[in-house]
PDB file with SEQRES, HELIX, SHEET and CRYST1 records, atoms N, CA, C and O in Angstrom:
SEQRES   1 A   66  MET ALA ARG PHE ARG ARG ILE GLY ARG ARG TYR LEU ASN          
SEQRES   2 A   66  HIS PRO PRO GLN SER VAL GLU ALA LEU THR LEU LEU ALA          
SEQRES   3 A   66  ALA MET PRO THR GLY ALA ALA ASP SER LEU ARG GLU TYR          
SEQRES   4 A   66  LEU HIS GLY ASP TYR LEU LEU LEU TYR THR VAL ALA ASP          
SEQRES   5 A   66  ASP LEU ALA THR VAL TYR LEU LEU THR ILE ARG HIS HIS          
SEQRES   6 A   66  ARG                                                          
HELIX    1 AA1 TYR A   11  ASN A   13  5                                   3    
HELIX    2 AA2 VAL A   19  ALA A   27  1                                   9    
HELIX    3 AA3 ALA A   32  SER A   35  5                                   4    
SHEET    1 AA1 3 LEU A  36  HIS A  41  0                                        
SHEET    2 AA1 3 TYR A  44  ALA A  51 -1                                        
SHEET    3 AA1 3 THR A  56  HIS A  64 -1                                        
CRYST1    1.000    1.000    1.000  90.00  90.00  90.00 P 1           1          
ATOM      1  N   MET A   1      77.576  46.368  51.507  1.00  0.00           N  
ATOM      2  CA  MET A   1      78.014  47.688  51.944  1.00  0.00           C  
ATOM      3  C   MET A   1      78.197  48.633  50.744  1.00  0.00           C  
ATOM      4  O   MET A   1      78.386  49.836  50.923  1.00  0.00           O  
ATOM      5  N   ALA A   2      78.143  48.114  49.594  1.00  0.00           N  
ATOM      6  CA  ALA A   2      78.223  49.082  48.361  1.00  0.00           C  
ATOM      7  C   ALA A   2      77.105  49.959  48.249  1.00  0.00           C  
ATOM      8  O   ALA A   2      77.304  51.101  47.835  1.00  0.00           O  
ATOM      9  N   ARG A   3      75.837  49.548  48.593  1.00  0.00           N  
ATOM     10  CA  ARG A   3      74.715  50.405  48.412  1.00  0.00           C  
ATOM     11  C   ARG A   3      74.551  51.150  49.657  1.00  0.00           C  
ATOM     12  O   ARG A   3      74.012  52.247  49.508  1.00  0.00           O  
ATOM     13  N   PHE A   4      74.882  50.830  50.849  1.00  0.00           N  
ATOM     14  CA  PHE A   4      74.776  51.446  52.142  1.00  0.00           C  
ATOM     15  C   PHE A   4      75.999  51.758  52.743  1.00  0.00           C  
ATOM     16  O   PHE A   4      76.325  51.208  53.796  1.00  0.00           O  
ATOM     17  N   ARG A   5      76.771  52.653  52.140  1.00  0.00           N  
ATOM     18  CA  ARG A   5      78.178  52.905  52.520  1.00  0.00           C  
ATOM     19  C   ARG A   5      78.336  53.404  54.053  1.00  0.00           C  
ATOM     20  O   ARG A   5      79.373  53.242  54.695  1.00  0.00           O  
ATOM     21  N   ARG A   6      77.273  53.975  54.511  1.00  0.00           N  
ATOM     22  CA  ARG A   6      77.361  54.532  55.880  1.00  0.00           C  
ATOM     23  C   ARG A   6      76.620  53.636  56.997  1.00  0.00           C  
ATOM     24  O   ARG A   6      76.188  54.098  58.054  1.00  0.00           O  
ATOM     25  N   ILE A   7      76.539  52.313  56.615  1.00  0.00           N  
ATOM     26  CA  ILE A   7      75.807  51.453  57.503  1.00  0.00           C  
ATOM     27  C   ILE A   7      76.572  51.240  58.796  1.00  0.00           C  
ATOM     28  O   ILE A   7      75.928  50.966  59.809  1.00  0.00           O  
ATOM     29  N   GLY A   8      77.876  51.342  58.845  1.00  0.00           N  
ATOM     30  CA  GLY A   8      78.694  51.191  60.060  1.00  0.00           C  
ATOM     31  C   GLY A   8      78.520  52.463  60.928  1.00  0.00           C  
ATOM     32  O   GLY A   8      78.138  53.537  60.463  1.00  0.00           O  
ATOM     33  N   ARG A   9      78.819  52.257  62.177  1.00  0.00           N  
ATOM     34  CA  ARG A   9      78.836  53.420  63.118  1.00  0.00           C  
ATOM     35  C   ARG A   9      80.115  54.211  63.084  1.00  0.00           C  
ATOM     36  O   ARG A   9      81.196  53.675  62.842  1.00  0.00           O  
ATOM     37  N   ARG A  10      79.974  55.502  63.333  1.00  0.00           N  
ATOM     38  CA  ARG A  10      81.269  56.412  63.284  1.00  0.00           C  
ATOM     39  C   ARG A  10      82.340  55.793  64.287  1.00  0.00           C  
ATOM     40  O   ARG A  10      82.065  55.408  65.424  1.00  0.00           O  
ATOM     41  N   TYR A  11      83.458  55.760  63.767  1.00  0.00           N  
ATOM     42  CA  TYR A  11      84.582  55.150  64.562  1.00  0.00           C  
ATOM     43  C   TYR A  11      84.891  56.045  65.806  1.00  0.00           C  
ATOM     44  O   TYR A  11      85.277  55.521  66.851  1.00  0.00           O  
ATOM     45  N   LEU A  12      84.722  57.407  65.693  1.00  0.00           N  
ATOM     46  CA  LEU A  12      85.008  58.302  66.758  1.00  0.00           C  
ATOM     47  C   LEU A  12      83.920  58.331  67.861  1.00  0.00           C  
ATOM     48  O   LEU A  12      84.134  58.912  68.925  1.00  0.00           O  
ATOM     49  N   ASN A  13      82.746  57.697  67.600  1.00  0.00           N  
ATOM     50  CA  ASN A  13      81.748  57.548  68.703  1.00  0.00           C  
ATOM     51  C   ASN A  13      82.344  56.916  69.894  1.00  0.00           C  
ATOM     52  O   ASN A  13      82.014  57.297  71.017  1.00  0.00           O  
ATOM     53  N   HIS A  14      83.208  55.965  69.714  1.00  0.00           N  
ATOM     54  CA  HIS A  14      83.961  55.312  70.829  1.00  0.00           C  
ATOM     55  C   HIS A  14      85.435  55.473  70.550  1.00  0.00           C  
ATOM     56  O   HIS A  14      86.014  54.495  70.077  1.00  0.00           O  
ATOM     57  N   PRO A  15      86.167  56.658  70.798  1.00  0.00           N  
ATOM     58  CA  PRO A  15      87.480  56.810  70.423  1.00  0.00           C  
ATOM     59  C   PRO A  15      88.356  55.782  71.041  1.00  0.00           C  
ATOM     60  O   PRO A  15      88.071  55.208  72.092  1.00  0.00           O  
ATOM     61  N   PRO A  16      89.488  55.561  70.312  1.00  0.00           N  
ATOM     62  CA  PRO A  16      90.440  54.582  70.889  1.00  0.00           C  
ATOM     63  C   PRO A  16      91.125  55.131  72.031  1.00  0.00           C  
ATOM     64  O   PRO A  16      91.148  56.344  72.239  1.00  0.00           O  
ATOM     65  N   GLN A  17      91.738  54.202  72.854  1.00  0.00           N  
ATOM     66  CA  GLN A  17      92.454  54.690  74.103  1.00  0.00           C  
ATOM     67  C   GLN A  17      93.843  54.307  74.045  1.00  0.00           C  
ATOM     68  O   GLN A  17      94.602  54.726  74.918  1.00  0.00           O  
ATOM     69  N   SER A  18      94.266  53.564  73.124  1.00  0.00           N  
ATOM     70  CA  SER A  18      95.717  53.270  72.974  1.00  0.00           C  
ATOM     71  C   SER A  18      96.533  54.401  72.479  1.00  0.00           C  
ATOM     72  O   SER A  18      96.094  55.201  71.653  1.00  0.00           O  
ATOM     73  N   VAL A  19      97.668  54.465  72.962  1.00  0.00           N  
ATOM     74  CA  VAL A  19      98.633  55.513  72.547  1.00  0.00           C  
ATOM     75  C   VAL A  19      98.908  55.393  71.021  1.00  0.00           C  
ATOM     76  O   VAL A  19      98.986  56.406  70.327  1.00  0.00           O  
ATOM     77  N   GLU A  20      99.054  54.135  70.502  1.00  0.00           N  
ATOM     78  CA  GLU A  20      99.305  53.968  69.050  1.00  0.00           C  
ATOM     79  C   GLU A  20      98.165  54.356  68.197  1.00  0.00           C  
ATOM     80  O   GLU A  20      98.389  54.898  67.115  1.00  0.00           O  
ATOM     81  N   ALA A  21      96.980  54.127  68.589  1.00  0.00           N  
ATOM     82  CA  ALA A  21      95.751  54.574  67.856  1.00  0.00           C  
ATOM     83  C   ALA A  21      95.572  56.077  67.824  1.00  0.00           C  
ATOM     84  O   ALA A  21      95.224  56.678  66.808  1.00  0.00           O  
ATOM     85  N   LEU A  22      95.829  56.658  68.998  1.00  0.00           N  
ATOM     86  CA  LEU A  22      95.671  58.082  69.078  1.00  0.00           C  
ATOM     87  C   LEU A  22      96.735  58.859  68.329  1.00  0.00           C  
ATOM     88  O   LEU A  22      96.485  59.948  67.813  1.00  0.00           O  
ATOM     89  N   THR A  23      97.975  58.257  68.274  1.00  0.00           N  
ATOM     90  CA  THR A  23      99.014  58.864  67.457  1.00  0.00           C  
ATOM     91  C   THR A  23      98.717  58.752  66.019  1.00  0.00           C  
ATOM     92  O   THR A  23      98.996  59.711  65.300  1.00  0.00           O  
ATOM     93  N   LEU A  24      98.195  57.716  65.526  1.00  0.00           N  
ATOM     94  CA  LEU A  24      97.759  57.576  64.170  1.00  0.00           C  
ATOM     95  C   LEU A  24      96.604  58.541  63.737  1.00  0.00           C  
ATOM     96  O   LEU A  24      96.577  59.109  62.646  1.00  0.00           O  
ATOM     97  N   LEU A  25      95.671  58.661  64.696  1.00  0.00           N  
ATOM     98  CA  LEU A  25      94.542  59.675  64.518  1.00  0.00           C  
ATOM     99  C   LEU A  25      95.079  60.977  64.340  1.00  0.00           C  
ATOM    100  O   LEU A  25      94.677  61.689  63.420  1.00  0.00           O  
ATOM    101  N   ALA A  26      96.032  61.385  65.211  1.00  0.00           N  
ATOM    102  CA  ALA A  26      96.621  62.740  65.161  1.00  0.00           C  
ATOM    103  C   ALA A  26      97.443  62.916  63.916  1.00  0.00           C  
ATOM    104  O   ALA A  26      97.632  64.069  63.527  1.00  0.00           O  
ATOM    105  N   ALA A  27      97.916  61.986  63.297  1.00  0.00           N  
ATOM    106  CA  ALA A  27      98.731  62.160  62.106  1.00  0.00           C  
ATOM    107  C   ALA A  27      97.871  62.279  60.857  1.00  0.00           C  
ATOM    108  O   ALA A  27      98.374  62.623  59.788  1.00  0.00           O  
ATOM    109  N   MET A  28      96.592  62.002  60.983  1.00  0.00           N  
ATOM    110  CA  MET A  28      95.654  62.108  59.784  1.00  0.00           C  
ATOM    111  C   MET A  28      95.388  63.543  59.504  1.00  0.00           C  
ATOM    112  O   MET A  28      95.355  64.403  60.384  1.00  0.00           O  
ATOM    113  N   PRO A  29      95.200  63.761  58.228  1.00  0.00           N  
ATOM    114  CA  PRO A  29      94.741  65.223  57.802  1.00  0.00           C  
ATOM    115  C   PRO A  29      93.533  65.670  58.565  1.00  0.00           C  
ATOM    116  O   PRO A  29      92.730  64.829  58.971  1.00  0.00           O  
ATOM    117  N   THR A  30      93.359  66.959  58.785  1.00  0.00           N  
ATOM    118  CA  THR A  30      92.254  67.548  59.510  1.00  0.00           C  
ATOM    119  C   THR A  30      90.836  67.127  58.943  1.00  0.00           C  
ATOM    120  O   THR A  30      90.547  67.418  57.782  1.00  0.00           O  
ATOM    121  N   GLY A  31      90.014  66.492  59.699  1.00  0.00           N  
ATOM    122  CA  GLY A  31      88.623  66.078  59.287  1.00  0.00           C  
ATOM    123  C   GLY A  31      88.667  64.699  58.763  1.00  0.00           C  
ATOM    124  O   GLY A  31      87.594  64.105  58.666  1.00  0.00           O  
ATOM    125  N   ALA A  32      89.808  64.080  58.395  1.00  0.00           N  
ATOM    126  CA  ALA A  32      89.814  62.758  57.837  1.00  0.00           C  
ATOM    127  C   ALA A  32      89.287  61.700  58.776  1.00  0.00           C  
ATOM    128  O   ALA A  32      88.644  60.731  58.373  1.00  0.00           O  
ATOM    129  N   ALA A  33      89.587  61.925  60.063  1.00  0.00           N  
ATOM    130  CA  ALA A  33      89.114  60.916  61.119  1.00  0.00           C  
ATOM    131  C   ALA A  33      87.619  60.910  61.234  1.00  0.00           C  
ATOM    132  O   ALA A  33      87.064  59.881  61.619  1.00  0.00           O  
ATOM    133  N   ASP A  34      86.897  62.018  60.918  1.00  0.00           N  
ATOM    134  CA  ASP A  34      85.540  62.044  60.997  1.00  0.00           C  
ATOM    135  C   ASP A  34      84.807  61.073  60.025  1.00  0.00           C  
ATOM    136  O   ASP A  34      83.657  60.703  60.260  1.00  0.00           O  
ATOM    137  N   SER A  35      85.480  60.683  58.960  1.00  0.00           N  
ATOM    138  CA  SER A  35      84.911  59.917  57.934  1.00  0.00           C  
ATOM    139  C   SER A  35      85.066  58.373  58.202  1.00  0.00           C  
ATOM    140  O   SER A  35      84.499  57.555  57.478  1.00  0.00           O  
ATOM    141  N   LEU A  36      85.851  58.008  59.263  1.00  0.00           N  
ATOM    142  CA  LEU A  36      86.144  56.637  59.612  1.00  0.00           C  
ATOM    143  C   LEU A  36      84.896  55.942  60.119  1.00  0.00           C  
ATOM    144  O   LEU A  36      84.225  56.476  61.003  1.00  0.00           O  
ATOM    145  N   ARG A  37      84.568  54.808  59.611  1.00  0.00           N  
ATOM    146  CA  ARG A  37      83.407  54.015  60.070  1.00  0.00           C  
ATOM    147  C   ARG A  37      83.892  52.598  60.532  1.00  0.00           C  
ATOM    148  O   ARG A  37      84.928  52.076  60.120  1.00  0.00           O  
ATOM    149  N   GLU A  38      83.088  52.072  61.373  1.00  0.00           N  
ATOM    150  CA  GLU A  38      83.395  50.620  61.713  1.00  0.00           C  
ATOM    151  C   GLU A  38      82.107  49.808  61.582  1.00  0.00           C  
ATOM    152  O   GLU A  38      81.023  50.302  61.893  1.00  0.00           O  
ATOM    153  N   TYR A  39      82.232  48.543  61.115  1.00  0.00           N  
ATOM    154  CA  TYR A  39      81.123  47.807  60.900  1.00  0.00           C  
ATOM    155  C   TYR A  39      81.437  46.318  61.364  1.00  0.00           C  
ATOM    156  O   TYR A  39      82.474  45.776  60.981  1.00  0.00           O  
ATOM    157  N   LEU A  40      80.561  45.682  62.165  1.00  0.00           N  
ATOM    158  CA  LEU A  40      80.671  44.445  62.698  1.00  0.00           C  
ATOM    159  C   LEU A  40      79.854  43.450  61.714  1.00  0.00           C  
ATOM    160  O   LEU A  40      78.655  43.578  61.470  1.00  0.00           O  
ATOM    161  N   HIS A  41      80.639  42.505  61.223  1.00  0.00           N  
ATOM    162  CA  HIS A  41      80.071  41.523  60.237  1.00  0.00           C  
ATOM    163  C   HIS A  41      80.491  40.085  60.798  1.00  0.00           C  
ATOM    164  O   HIS A  41      81.629  39.658  60.606  1.00  0.00           O  
ATOM    165  N   GLY A  42      79.610  39.420  61.440  1.00  0.00           N  
ATOM    166  CA  GLY A  42      79.943  38.182  62.036  1.00  0.00           C  
ATOM    167  C   GLY A  42      80.903  38.321  63.073  1.00  0.00           C  
ATOM    168  O   GLY A  42      80.687  39.060  64.035  1.00  0.00           O  
ATOM    169  N   ASP A  43      82.129  37.549  62.924  1.00  0.00           N  
ATOM    170  CA  ASP A  43      83.092  37.715  64.001  1.00  0.00           C  
ATOM    171  C   ASP A  43      84.193  38.784  63.635  1.00  0.00           C  
ATOM    172  O   ASP A  43      85.226  38.949  64.284  1.00  0.00           O  
ATOM    173  N   TYR A  44      83.842  39.465  62.541  1.00  0.00           N  
ATOM    174  CA  TYR A  44      84.895  40.451  62.075  1.00  0.00           C  
ATOM    175  C   TYR A  44      84.398  41.877  62.292  1.00  0.00           C  
ATOM    176  O   TYR A  44      83.217  42.223  62.271  1.00  0.00           O  
ATOM    177  N   LEU A  45      85.469  42.663  62.505  1.00  0.00           N  
ATOM    178  CA  LEU A  45      85.232  44.099  62.652  1.00  0.00           C  
ATOM    179  C   LEU A  45      85.991  44.811  61.482  1.00  0.00           C  
ATOM    180  O   LEU A  45      87.200  44.645  61.316  1.00  0.00           O  
ATOM    181  N   LEU A  46      85.291  45.544  60.747  1.00  0.00           N  
ATOM    182  CA  LEU A  46      85.762  46.211  59.471  1.00  0.00           C  
ATOM    183  C   LEU A  46      85.911  47.678  59.822  1.00  0.00           C  
ATOM    184  O   LEU A  46      84.974  48.277  60.348  1.00  0.00           O  
ATOM    185  N   LEU A  47      87.101  48.293  59.537  1.00  0.00           N  
ATOM    186  CA  LEU A  47      87.302  49.726  59.651  1.00  0.00           C  
ATOM    187  C   LEU A  47      87.463  50.190  58.168  1.00  0.00           C  
ATOM    188  O   LEU A  47      88.290  49.683  57.410  1.00  0.00           O  
ATOM    189  N   TYR A  48      86.576  51.230  57.801  1.00  0.00           N  
ATOM    190  CA  TYR A  48      86.606  51.692  56.397  1.00  0.00           C  
ATOM    191  C   TYR A  48      86.322  53.205  56.433  1.00  0.00           C  
ATOM    192  O   TYR A  48      85.935  53.787  57.446  1.00  0.00           O  
ATOM    193  N   THR A  49      86.542  53.783  55.264  1.00  0.00           N  
ATOM    194  CA  THR A  49      86.219  55.200  55.070  1.00  0.00           C  
ATOM    195  C   THR A  49      85.532  55.285  53.738  1.00  0.00           C  
ATOM    196  O   THR A  49      85.717  54.410  52.892  1.00  0.00           O  
ATOM    197  N   VAL A  50      84.743  56.315  53.527  1.00  0.00           N  
ATOM    198  CA  VAL A  50      84.087  56.599  52.264  1.00  0.00           C  
ATOM    199  C   VAL A  50      84.542  57.847  51.654  1.00  0.00           C  
ATOM    200  O   VAL A  50      84.566  58.893  52.303  1.00  0.00           O  
ATOM    201  N   ALA A  51      84.889  57.779  50.481  1.00  0.00           N  
ATOM    202  CA  ALA A  51      85.206  59.034  49.671  1.00  0.00           C  
ATOM    203  C   ALA A  51      83.950  59.492  48.864  1.00  0.00           C  
ATOM    204  O   ALA A  51      83.610  58.933  47.820  1.00  0.00           O  
ATOM    205  N   ASP A  52      83.283  60.550  49.420  1.00  0.00           N  
ATOM    206  CA  ASP A  52      82.026  61.034  48.775  1.00  0.00           C  
ATOM    207  C   ASP A  52      82.256  61.466  47.318  1.00  0.00           C  
ATOM    208  O   ASP A  52      81.388  61.249  46.473  1.00  0.00           O  
ATOM    209  N   ASP A  53      83.334  62.032  47.034  1.00  0.00           N  
ATOM    210  CA  ASP A  53      83.513  62.552  45.650  1.00  0.00           C  
ATOM    211  C   ASP A  53      83.584  61.417  44.577  1.00  0.00           C  
ATOM    212  O   ASP A  53      83.158  61.532  43.428  1.00  0.00           O  
ATOM    213  N   LEU A  54      84.175  60.314  45.100  1.00  0.00           N  
ATOM    214  CA  LEU A  54      84.236  59.215  44.104  1.00  0.00           C  
ATOM    215  C   LEU A  54      83.195  58.027  44.483  1.00  0.00           C  
ATOM    216  O   LEU A  54      83.161  57.008  43.793  1.00  0.00           O  
ATOM    217  N   ALA A  55      82.438  58.181  45.489  1.00  0.00           N  
ATOM    218  CA  ALA A  55      81.478  57.190  45.981  1.00  0.00           C  
ATOM    219  C   ALA A  55      82.191  55.835  46.045  1.00  0.00           C  
ATOM    220  O   ALA A  55      81.722  54.832  45.509  1.00  0.00           O  
ATOM    221  N   THR A  56      83.328  55.850  46.713  1.00  0.00           N  
ATOM    222  CA  THR A  56      84.220  54.697  46.848  1.00  0.00           C  
ATOM    223  C   THR A  56      84.372  54.399  48.374  1.00  0.00           C  
ATOM    224  O   THR A  56      84.496  55.280  49.224  1.00  0.00           O  
ATOM    225  N   VAL A  57      84.351  53.139  48.608  1.00  0.00           N  
ATOM    226  CA  VAL A  57      84.614  52.698  50.059  1.00  0.00           C  
ATOM    227  C   VAL A  57      86.053  52.105  50.077  1.00  0.00           C  
ATOM    228  O   VAL A  57      86.424  51.239  49.284  1.00  0.00           O  
ATOM    229  N   TYR A  58      86.792  52.623  51.006  1.00  0.00           N  
ATOM    230  CA  TYR A  58      88.173  52.208  51.189  1.00  0.00           C  
ATOM    231  C   TYR A  58      88.190  51.334  52.421  1.00  0.00           C  
ATOM    232  O   TYR A  58      87.928  51.836  53.514  1.00  0.00           O  
ATOM    233  N   LEU A  59      88.492  50.023  52.300  1.00  0.00           N  
ATOM    234  CA  LEU A  59      88.660  49.138  53.433  1.00  0.00           C  
ATOM    235  C   LEU A  59      89.906  49.316  54.024  1.00  0.00           C  
ATOM    236  O   LEU A  59      90.905  49.161  53.321  1.00  0.00           O  
ATOM    237  N   LEU A  60      90.024  49.633  55.268  1.00  0.00           N  
ATOM    238  CA  LEU A  60      91.289  49.897  55.924  1.00  0.00           C  
ATOM    239  C   LEU A  60      91.827  48.821  56.737  1.00  0.00           C  
ATOM    240  O   LEU A  60      93.047  48.665  56.799  1.00  0.00           O  
ATOM    241  N   THR A  61      90.958  48.003  57.418  1.00  0.00           N  
ATOM    242  CA  THR A  61      91.483  46.857  58.141  1.00  0.00           C  
ATOM    243  C   THR A  61      90.268  45.946  58.393  1.00  0.00           C  
ATOM    244  O   THR A  61      89.121  46.387  58.449  1.00  0.00           O  
ATOM    245  N   ILE A  62      90.577  44.699  58.535  1.00  0.00           N  
ATOM    246  CA  ILE A  62      89.602  43.650  58.943  1.00  0.00           C  
ATOM    247  C   ILE A  62      90.167  42.900  60.057  1.00  0.00           C  
ATOM    248  O   ILE A  62      91.283  42.394  59.936  1.00  0.00           O  
ATOM    249  N   ARG A  63      89.448  42.776  61.202  1.00  0.00           N  
ATOM    250  CA  ARG A  63      90.042  42.144  62.347  1.00  0.00           C  
ATOM    251  C   ARG A  63      89.040  41.135  62.832  1.00  0.00           C  
ATOM    252  O   ARG A  63      87.828  41.347  62.821  1.00  0.00           O  
ATOM    253  N   HIS A  64      89.587  40.059  63.245  1.00  0.00           N  
ATOM    254  CA  HIS A  64      88.740  39.066  63.897  1.00  0.00           C  
ATOM    255  C   HIS A  64      88.626  39.588  65.391  1.00  0.00           C  
ATOM    256  O   HIS A  64      89.630  39.835  66.060  1.00  0.00           O  
ATOM    257  N   HIS A  65      87.389  39.731  65.846  1.00  0.00           N  
ATOM    258  CA  HIS A  65      87.215  40.463  67.109  1.00  0.00           C  
ATOM    259  C   HIS A  65      86.981  39.563  68.308  1.00  0.00           C  
ATOM    260  O   HIS A  65      87.067  40.020  69.448  1.00  0.00           O  
ATOM    261  N   ARG A  66      86.679  38.259  68.066  1.00  0.00           N  
ATOM    262  CA  ARG A  66      86.385  37.436  69.210  1.00  0.00           C  
ATOM    263  C   ARG A  66      87.449  36.459  69.608  1.00  0.00           C  
ATOM    264  O   ARG A  66      87.276  35.718  70.575  1.00  0.00           O  
TER     265      ARG A  66                                                      
END                                                                             
């Protein structure tokens, strides 16, 4: 993931439907939700964001999805 930081799909392509997730998205600074990406790796779903100015990947959550 370090070389191809945008390999995951945009998180907002399939927006969440839970009240909790929608509340968290609404609390984010303007435009921040657009940088959220998700990547499926084996049985795990990774939610991350990329800071372009630092070329840094911030791993936000790892969930076992099966």
